[in-house]
C-alpha positions as CSV (number, residue, x, y, z in Angstrom):
1,M,0.0,0.0,0.0
2,N,1.4,3.4,-0.9
3,R,1.3,6.3,1.6
4,R,2.8,9.7,2.0
5,L,5.3,10.6,4.8
6,V,5.8,14.2,5.7
7,A,8.7,14.6,8.1
8,A,10.2,17.8,9.6
9,V,13.7,17.0,10.8
10,R,15.1,19.2,13.5
11,G,18.6,19.6,14.9
12,V,21.9,20.1,13.2
13,V,20.6,19.1,9.8
14,Q,21.6,21.9,7.4
15,G,25.2,22.1,6.1
16,V,25.9,18.4,6.8
17,Y,24.7,16.9,3.5
18,F,21.4,15.9,4.9
19,R,19.4,16.6,1.8
20,Q,21.8,14.8,-0.5
21,S,22.0,11.8,1.8
22,T,18.2,11.7,2.2
23,Q,17.8,11.7,-1.6
24,R,20.3,8.8,-1.9
25,E,18.5,6.8,0.8
26,A,15.0,7.5,-0.7
27,V,16.1,6.4,-4.2
28,R,17.7,3.3,-2.7
29,L,14.3,2.5,-1.1
30,G,12.4,3.2,-4.3
31,L,10.6,6.2,-3.0
32,V,9.6,9.4,-4.8
33,G,9.2,12.9,-3.3
34,T,11.3,15.9,-2.3
35,V,13.6,17.2,0.4
36,R,14.3,20.8,1.2
37,N,15.8,23.2,3.8
38,Q,13.3,25.3,5.6
39,P,14.0,28.9,6.8
40,D,13.7,27.8,10.5
41,G,16.6,25.4,10.1
42,T,14.7,22.2,9.7
43,V,14.7,19.9,6.7
44,L,11.3,19.0,5.3
45,V,11.0,15.6,3.6
46,V,7.9,14.6,1.6
47,A,8.1,11.0,0.4
48,E,5.7,8.6,-1.2
49,G,5.8,4.9,-1.7
50,D,5.4,1.5,0.0
51,T,4.6,1.8,3.7
52,E,7.5,-0.4,4.8
53,A,10.0,1.6,2.6
54,L,8.7,4.8,4.2
55,A,9.1,3.3,7.7
56,Q,12.8,2.5,6.8
57,L,13.3,6.1,5.6
58,L,11.8,7.4,8.8
59,R,14.2,5.2,10.8
60,W,17.1,6.6,8.8
61,L,15.8,10.2,9.2
62,R,15.9,9.8,13.0
63,R,19.7,9.2,12.7
64,G,20.6,11.1,9.5
65,P,24.1,11.2,7.9
66,E,27.3,11.0,9.9
67,R,27.7,14.7,10.6
68,A,24.0,15.4,11.5
69,V,22.6,15.7,15.0
70,V,18.9,14.9,14.9
71,D,17.0,16.3,17.9
72,R,13.5,15.5,16.7
73,V,11.4,14.4,13.8
74,D,7.8,15.6,13.5
75,V,5.9,13.1,11.4
76,E,2.6,13.1,9.5
77,W,1.2,10.1,7.6
78,L,-1.1,10.9,4.7
79,E,-2.7,9.2,1.8
80,S,-0.6,9.1,-1.3
81,R,-1.4,11.9,-3.8
82,G,0.9,11.0,-6.6
83,G,2.5,13.7,-8.8
84,F,6.1,13.0,-8.0
85,A,8.5,11.8,-10.6
86,G,11.7,10.6,-8.8
87,F,13.1,12.0,-5.6
88,H,14.4,15.6,-5.8
89,I,16.3,18.1,-3.8
90,E,14.7,21.5,-3.6
91,P,16.5,24.7,-2.7
């Protein structure tokens, strides 16, 4: 079953290759969506795909790449809406 995961990742998550690493992990898991930096210092991830693959991405987001320090991940689960082609980094 396909779902949509919206995750706001808080902590030291900008300037540590978080977006690039998230994109790589999402593609590895076969997910589509976007990742972008927010003005408040968080990283916003919107991903769609198989529920188990999304759960794996969420576990990864709670750790992040090596240089990241994740304090908190705010999560929202939604129905899949479609519309994504691949997984992209947004500015």
